[in-house]
C-alpha positions as CSV (number, residue, x, y, z in Angstrom):
1,M,116.4,86.8,105.3
2,R,115.3,84.3,108.1
3,K,111.7,82.9,108.2
4,V,109.9,81.7,111.1
5,N,106.5,79.9,111.6
6,L,104.2,81.6,114.1
7,K,103.4,78.6,115.5
8,D,107.1,77.9,116.6
9,V,107.1,81.3,118.1
10,P,106.4,81.1,122.2
11,E,103.6,83.0,123.3
12,Q,103.9,85.1,126.5
13,E,100.8,85.9,128.8
14,R,100.5,89.0,130.7
15,K,97.6,90.5,132.9
16,S,96.8,92.5,135.7
17,P,96.4,91.5,139.1
18,R,92.5,91.7,138.8
19,G,92.4,90.3,135.3
20,K,90.8,93.7,133.7
21,F,93.8,93.8,131.3
22,W,95.3,90.9,129.7
23,R,97.3,89.9,126.4
24,F,99.0,87.3,124.8
25,S,102.0,88.2,122.6
26,K,104.7,86.8,120.4
27,N,107.7,88.6,119.8
28,V,108.5,88.1,116.2
29,S,111.3,90.1,116.1
30,I,113.2,88.4,118.8
31,A,112.4,84.8,116.9
32,L,113.9,86.4,113.8
33,G,117.2,87.1,115.7
34,R,116.8,90.5,117.4
35,E,118.9,90.7,120.5
36,P,116.5,92.1,123.3
37,G,118.8,93.7,125.4
38,S,121.3,95.2,123.0
39,L,121.5,98.9,122.5
40,D,124.1,98.3,119.6
41,L,122.3,99.3,116.2
42,S,123.9,96.6,114.3
43,K,122.3,93.9,116.3
44,R,119.0,95.4,116.3
45,H,116.1,95.6,113.6
46,P,114.7,99.2,112.6
47,F,111.4,98.2,114.2
48,D,110.0,95.6,116.4
49,L,107.2,93.1,115.4
50,A,104.7,91.4,117.7
51,L,101.6,89.5,117.2
52,V,99.3,90.5,119.9
53,R,95.9,88.6,120.9
54,I,93.5,90.0,123.5
55,P,90.7,87.8,125.1
56,R,87.1,88.5,124.7
57,G,86.1,91.2,127.1
58,K,89.5,92.4,128.2
59,S,91.5,95.6,127.6
60,L,95.0,96.0,126.4
61,C,95.9,98.8,128.6
62,P,93.7,101.6,130.4
63,Y,94.6,104.3,127.8
């Protein structure tokens, strides 16, 4: 089993054009070796794991 420190996983920022929806995410599954574009089940994990952080006063999505 591979181990990865969360501080070593790059954080991605996504926000809406008006800034109402905003999130920072770390894709832990990709850091553990999942191939993001692969459709082959042997190269994918049974589930994806991500650490998501939402700034104060913002929303993740409209629903």
